[in-house]
Every structure is written in C-alpha cells, then in structure tokens.
C-alpha positions as CSV (number, residue, x, y, z in Angstrom):
1,M,12.7,-16.2,15.7
2,T,13.2,-14.1,12.2
3,N,15.1,-11.2,12.6
4,T,13.2,-8.4,11.6
5,Q,16.6,-6.4,10.3
6,N,16.7,-9.1,7.6
7,I,13.4,-9.0,5.9
8,N,13.1,-9.0,2.6
9,G,11.3,-9.9,-0.3
10,I,7.8,-8.8,-2.0
11,L,4.1,-8.8,-0.3
12,N,1.5,-9.0,-2.5
13,L,-1.4,-6.5,-0.7
14,S,-4.7,-5.7,-1.5
15,K,-5.5,-2.3,-0.5
16,P,-8.9,-1.7,0.5
17,P,-10.5,1.9,-0.4
18,G,-10.5,4.9,2.6
19,K,-6.7,3.9,2.7
20,S,-4.1,5.9,0.8
21,S,-0.4,4.5,-0.4
22,H,1.2,5.6,2.0
23,D,-1.2,4.6,4.6
24,M,-0.3,1.2,3.5
25,V,3.4,1.9,4.6
26,Y,3.6,2.6,7.5
27,F,0.9,-0.4,7.7
28,V,3.2,-3.1,6.3
29,R,6.5,-1.2,8.7
30,R,4.5,-1.8,11.7
31,L,3.8,-5.2,10.6
32,F,6.7,-6.1,10.1
33,G,9.5,-4.2,12.7
34,T,10.6,-2.8,10.1
35,K,11.6,1.0,7.9
36,K,13.3,-0.3,4.3
37,A,9.3,-0.7,2.7
38,G,7.7,0.8,0.5
39,H,5.2,0.6,-2.6
40,T,5.1,-0.1,-6.6
41,G,2.4,1.6,-8.8
42,T,0.5,4.3,-6.3
43,L,-3.3,4.0,-5.9
44,D,-5.9,6.4,-4.8
45,P,-7.6,6.4,-1.1
46,M,-11.1,5.3,-3.4
47,A,-9.1,3.1,-5.4
48,S,-8.4,-0.8,-3.9
49,G,-6.6,-4.0,-5.1
50,V,-2.9,-4.9,-6.0
51,L,-0.3,-3.2,-4.3
52,P,2.9,-5.1,-4.2
53,M,5.3,-3.8,-1.3
54,L,8.9,-3.9,-1.0
55,L,10.7,-4.9,2.1
56,G,14.6,-4.6,2.6
57,S,16.8,-5.4,-0.5
58,A,13.8,-6.1,-2.6
59,T,13.1,-2.0,-2.2
60,K,15.6,-2.1,-5.1
61,L,13.1,-3.3,-7.4
62,S,11.3,-0.8,-7.3
63,D,11.8,1.1,-10.8
64,L,11.7,-2.1,-12.2
65,L,8.2,-3.5,-11.5
66,L,6.4,0.4,-12.6
67,E,7.0,-0.9,-15.3
68,R,4.6,-3.6,-16.0
69,D,1.1,-4.2,-17.2
70,K,-1.8,-3.6,-15.2
71,S,-5.3,-4.6,-15.3
72,Y,-8.3,-2.5,-13.7
73,C,-11.6,-3.6,-13.3
74,A,-13.6,0.3,-13.6
75,V,-17.3,1.8,-12.9
76,L,-18.3,4.5,-15.4
77,K,-20.7,7.1,-13.7
78,L,-22.2,8.8,-16.9
79,G,-23.9,11.9,-16.6
80,V,-21.8,14.5,-14.7
81,S,-18.4,15.8,-14.5
82,T,-15.8,16.9,-11.4
83,D,-12.9,18.3,-11.4
84,T,-11.0,14.8,-10.3
85,M,-12.6,13.5,-12.9
86,D,-14.1,10.3,-9.8
87,T,-16.9,11.0,-7.5
88,T,-14.8,12.3,-4.7
89,G,-14.2,15.8,-6.5
90,T,-16.5,18.7,-6.9
91,V,-19.6,18.3,-10.6
92,T,-18.3,20.9,-13.0
93,K,-21.0,19.8,-15.4
94,R,-24.4,18.0,-15.3
95,A,-26.1,16.0,-18.8
96,A,-29.5,17.5,-19.4
97,G,-30.9,14.7,-21.6
98,P,-31.4,11.2,-21.7
99,L,-28.1,9.1,-21.7
100,P,-26.8,7.1,-23.7
101,G,-27.5,3.5,-23.7
102,F,-25.4,0.6,-24.1
103,E,-24.0,-0.4,-27.5
104,E,-23.6,3.3,-27.5
105,V,-21.0,3.3,-24.5
106,E,-19.5,-0.1,-25.7
107,R,-18.5,1.4,-29.1
108,A,-16.8,4.9,-27.2
109,A,-15.4,2.8,-24.4
110,T,-13.5,-0.1,-27.5
111,G,-12.4,3.0,-29.5
112,F,-9.7,3.9,-27.0
113,M,-7.6,0.3,-27.4
114,G,-4.3,0.4,-28.9
115,E,-1.9,3.8,-28.2
116,I,-3.5,6.5,-27.1
117,W,-2.0,10.2,-26.3
118,Q,-3.4,10.9,-22.3
119,R,-3.0,14.0,-20.6
120,P,-3.1,13.5,-16.8
121,P,-5.6,14.4,-14.8
122,I,-4.6,18.0,-12.5
123,Y,-5.4,15.9,-9.4
124,S,-2.5,14.2,-9.8
125,A,0.8,13.4,-7.9
126,I,3.1,14.0,-11.3
127,K,5.3,16.5,-10.5
128,I,6.5,19.7,-12.6
129,N,8.6,21.4,-11.7
130,G,8.8,20.0,-8.1
131,K,5.9,20.1,-7.0
132,K,3.4,18.0,-7.5
133,L,0.1,18.4,-9.9
134,Y,-2.8,18.4,-7.4
135,D,-0.7,20.9,-5.3
136,Y,-0.9,23.6,-7.9
137,A,-4.9,22.6,-8.2
138,R,-5.6,23.0,-5.1
139,E,-4.0,26.5,-4.6
140,G,-6.5,27.6,-7.4
141,K,-3.8,27.6,-10.2
142,E,-4.6,25.4,-13.2
143,I,-1.3,24.1,-14.2
144,E,-1.2,20.8,-17.1
145,A,0.9,18.0,-17.7
146,E,1.9,17.3,-21.0
147,P,-0.1,14.0,-22.6
148,R,1.8,11.1,-22.8
149,L,1.5,7.9,-24.8
150,V,0.1,4.5,-22.9
151,R,-1.7,1.9,-24.6
152,I,-4.4,-0.1,-23.7
153,Y,-4.3,-4.3,-25.2
154,S,-8.1,-4.9,-24.0
155,I,-11.2,-2.9,-22.7
156,S,-14.8,-4.2,-22.3
157,C,-17.6,-2.7,-21.4
158,E,-20.6,-4.2,-18.9
159,K,-23.7,-3.3,-18.2
160,T,-24.5,-2.8,-14.3
161,D,-28.0,-2.7,-12.3
162,V,-27.6,1.1,-12.1
163,S,-28.6,3.1,-14.7
164,G,-26.4,5.4,-16.8
165,E,-23.4,2.8,-14.9
166,Y,-21.0,0.2,-16.7
167,I,-18.1,-1.4,-15.4
168,L,-14.9,-1.3,-17.0
169,N,-12.3,-4.2,-17.4
170,I,-9.0,-2.8,-18.8
171,E,-5.6,-3.6,-19.5
172,C,-3.0,-1.4,-20.1
173,S,0.4,-0.3,-19.7
174,K,1.8,2.0,-17.0
175,G,1.1,5.4,-16.1
176,T,-2.3,5.1,-18.0
177,Y,-5.0,6.9,-15.7
178,I,-8.3,4.7,-15.3
179,R,-10.1,8.1,-14.7
180,S,-8.7,9.6,-17.5
181,I,-10.4,7.4,-19.8
182,C,-13.8,7.5,-17.5
183,H,-13.6,10.9,-18.4
184,D,-12.8,11.1,-22.0
185,I,-15.7,8.4,-22.5
186,G,-17.9,10.9,-21.4
187,E,-16.7,13.6,-23.1
188,K,-16.9,11.2,-26.4
189,L,-20.4,10.8,-25.6
190,S,-21.4,14.2,-24.8
191,C,-22.2,13.8,-21.4
192,G,-20.0,14.1,-18.7
193,G,-18.2,11.1,-16.9
194,V,-16.5,10.3,-13.7
195,M,-14.5,6.8,-12.1
196,A,-16.9,5.4,-9.5
197,A,-15.2,3.0,-8.3
198,L,-11.3,1.6,-9.3
199,E,-10.0,-2.1,-8.4
200,R,-6.7,-2.9,-10.0
201,T,-6.5,-6.5,-10.5
202,R,-2.9,-7.3,-11.4
203,S,0.3,-5.6,-11.8
204,G,2.7,-8.2,-13.6
205,K,2.9,-11.2,-11.9
206,F,1.0,-10.2,-8.7
207,C,-3.0,-10.7,-9.0
208,I,-6.0,-10.2,-6.8
209,S,-6.9,-13.6,-6.4
210,N,-3.6,-14.4,-4.3
211,A,-3.2,-10.5,-3.0
212,Y,-3.2,-10.8,1.2
213,S,-5.6,-8.3,3.0
214,P,-4.3,-6.2,5.8
215,E,-7.1,-8.1,8.7
216,Y,-5.4,-11.5,7.4
217,L,-2.0,-10.4,7.7
218,E,-3.1,-9.0,11.3
219,D,-4.6,-12.3,11.5
220,Q,-2.0,-14.5,10.4
221,K,0.4,-12.0,12.9
222,A,-1.3,-12.6,15.8
223,K,-1.3,-16.3,15.6
224,G,2.0,-16.9,14.2
225,G,4.2,-13.7,15.1
226,I,6.8,-12.4,12.3
227,E,7.6,-15.8,11.0
228,A,4.1,-16.1,9.9
229,V,4.0,-12.8,7.8
230,S,6.9,-13.4,6.4
231,S,6.3,-16.8,4.8
232,L,4.0,-14.9,2.3
233,L,7.0,-13.2,0.8
234,L,8.2,-14.0,-2.6
235,S,11.5,-14.1,-2.3
236,C,13.6,-11.4,-5.4
237,E,14.8,-14.2,-6.9
238,D,10.6,-15.1,-7.3
239,V,10.1,-11.9,-9.3
240,L,13.0,-11.4,-11.4
241,T,12.1,-15.0,-13.0
242,E,9.7,-12.9,-15.0
243,F,12.4,-10.9,-16.2
244,A,14.9,-12.9,-16.9
245,R,14.9,-16.5,-18.0
246,K,18.4,-17.1,-18.4
247,K,21.4,-17.5,-14.9
248,I,25.2,-17.7,-14.7
249,I,26.5,-18.8,-11.5
250,L,30.2,-17.6,-11.2
251,D,33.3,-18.8,-8.7
252,E,35.0,-17.2,-6.1
253,F,37.3,-15.2,-7.9
254,Y,34.3,-13.5,-10.2
255,T,31.6,-13.2,-8.2
256,R,34.2,-11.1,-5.9
257,L,34.2,-8.7,-9.4
258,A,31.0,-8.6,-10.3
259,K,29.9,-7.5,-6.6
260,N,31.9,-4.7,-7.4
261,G,30.4,-3.4,-10.4
262,A,33.0,-4.8,-13.0
263,E,31.8,-6.9,-15.9
264,I,32.2,-10.7,-16.7
265,Y,33.2,-11.0,-20.5
266,I,30.9,-13.6,-21.7
267,H,33.6,-16.8,-22.9
268,K,35.1,-16.3,-18.8
269,I,31.8,-17.8,-18.0
270,K,31.5,-21.3,-17.4
271,S,28.7,-22.4,-19.6
272,E,27.6,-25.4,-21.3
273,N,25.7,-23.7,-23.8
274,P,27.9,-19.8,-24.4
275,E,26.1,-19.2,-27.4
276,D,23.0,-18.9,-25.4
277,F,24.0,-15.7,-24.7
278,C,22.8,-12.6,-26.9
279,L,23.6,-8.5,-26.1
280,E,20.2,-7.0,-24.3
281,D,19.8,-10.1,-22.5
282,K,18.9,-9.9,-18.3
283,I,20.4,-12.7,-17.0
284,L,20.3,-13.7,-13.3
285,M,23.6,-13.4,-11.6
286,Y,24.3,-16.2,-9.2
287,G,27.6,-16.3,-6.6
288,C,29.6,-19.7,-6.0
289,D,27.1,-20.5,-3.2
290,N,24.8,-20.9,-6.1
291,V,22.9,-17.4,-4.1
292,L,21.0,-15.0,-6.1
293,F,23.0,-11.5,-5.7
294,A,22.5,-9.2,-9.2
295,L,20.4,-8.7,-11.8
296,G,22.6,-8.4,-14.5
297,K,22.9,-7.5,-18.4
298,I,24.5,-8.0,-21.9
299,K,26.2,-5.4,-23.8
300,E,29.1,-5.4,-26.5
301,Y,32.5,-3.8,-24.4
302,E,35.9,-3.5,-25.9
303,A,36.5,-7.1,-25.1
304,G,33.3,-9.0,-26.2
305,P,30.1,-9.6,-24.9
306,A,30.2,-8.9,-21.1
307,C,27.3,-9.4,-18.6
308,K,27.4,-6.6,-15.7
309,P,25.6,-5.9,-12.4
310,V,22.2,-3.4,-12.4
311,I,20.7,-4.2,-10.1
312,F,21.6,-5.8,-6.8
313,V,19.0,-7.8,-4.7
C-alpha cells in the first residue's frame, strides 16, 4: 500500500473552467491524502487547461517550472471593453459602428509578435506593497503595475461561427496575460476587445493532450485506490531532464558532502569526459545509490569549476 506521506511527483492536471487554481490544490490534497501540494502558474477561474500540480518533494521545483514557456487557445470577442478585460467584468464601453473584418483582425493580432511591453490587468494577483492588485481594484483604487517585457513567439487568428469572435492561438513566455492581449487588440482596432474563453494547452513539457481531468482521477482512485492515481505522477527526474541533459554519479564520500550543500570540484568527479562540463551547465546529481538527489549548477570557484546543488529533490 502506498504511504501518502511519501508521495512525490508532478501531476499533469486539466483544470476545468469555473474552478480556481486553489480549488485544484485542495482537490489534489484530498485525492492523494497529503498536505504538501501546490501548482505552477495560476489560471483564472474562467480559464481551463494545463495546470501542473506538485506533490511532496516536487514542490521544490515550483520556481523552476514557472519559468517555462506557455501555449494558449483564447476566444477574442470584439466590440466591447470591460474592467477585467474578459467577459466576467463590468462593461465600460461598447462599439457603436461595424466591427473590423478578419483580415484586419489578423493583422492587428500578428502585430503583437516578438518582445512587447505589457501592463498587467488591474484585476490580477500581482502584489504591490504586499497587496494583490485585484484587492485594490475591488476597493475602487486604481493602482497599476509597471509594464513588463514579455515575448510572443507566435500568434495566429482563426474565424469562428460567431460574428465578432475569433480564436487566437498564442505561444508566449511566462508572465504573459492573454486578457491584456485581447484588450490591446481591441484598442488597436478602436472597437474594444475582451477575452471570452481561455484554455492553456501547454506549460513547458506538459500538454493538454495527456493531462488528466478531475473526473478521470476520481474514477481511477475509485477503481484502484491511491496506487492507481500515484502511478500517473511524473517523477522529479522525468521533469528535470528538460532542464539538464548531463549527469554525475558521486561516490559515498562526495554524495554526503553534496547533500550538505558543498560544491564538488569537477576534477574530483569520476567521469569519462570531464571536459564535457562547462560553466553554467545545469547537472543532474546522483548519489552513490544511483538515485537523483539534486539539480546542480557548475560555477567557477577558487580551486576551479565545481558543481553545487541548487535544488534538492
């Protein structure tokens, strides 16, 4: 029987619309019978899609996974503006004249490709002076976050059967607000625009095609118990191979030193090709038992280049 206190790994969860990211954390804690769980990359309640959940020691990978690029499929609704930049907010403006056609919308959308300065929505979880922006907004205080540089790697536009609505497929860097892109496209077209729906289709290596819905997970647990859902977790090792291709295996002495946070000099590491290790390389660090225990990084020290653990797993 699986010990719930020893459950470690990453679950590729498909968040349904209408649930908050915190709701999903509570769901996963209950599903696995553990308190140590968290998510990477908040999704608004109206949004759906990939929400990687971290359990046990995998919670230490949170900051690392937050850095990964994302992909989204959004519905842009033209002709209206709201205070939240999506259809859940209060309408602030409606277009009076005819809406632009597909070609004009497509040109406006693709004009946002590349590096852009983006101002986060006032209804967002960004903190200023220790307080979230949406808390200020709900109090009627207009507090704006500083614009930040994000990157749009690709953006395409598709027609829908609904007049004034278009599908946007976007690949972007972390921290990009799709609501802001929908709003900015509407402003560029002088007709207003909001986000009517959003699905995150990818977060790093996690894709919607192999994400698990809450219903599926509950069904698997009902059929096979905690072991059945635990078998769906990816290990820290599976995920860290996206960040580091090289690895080292330490003997008992150096394993003990590294686990205490010491740097291990490259010339002391047994390796067939020590010259393959370069400064700033991220390295998978394995102990004498051949079990991964940390992600390390090579830096220059007094006695030469050495690998030091930066994340223990």
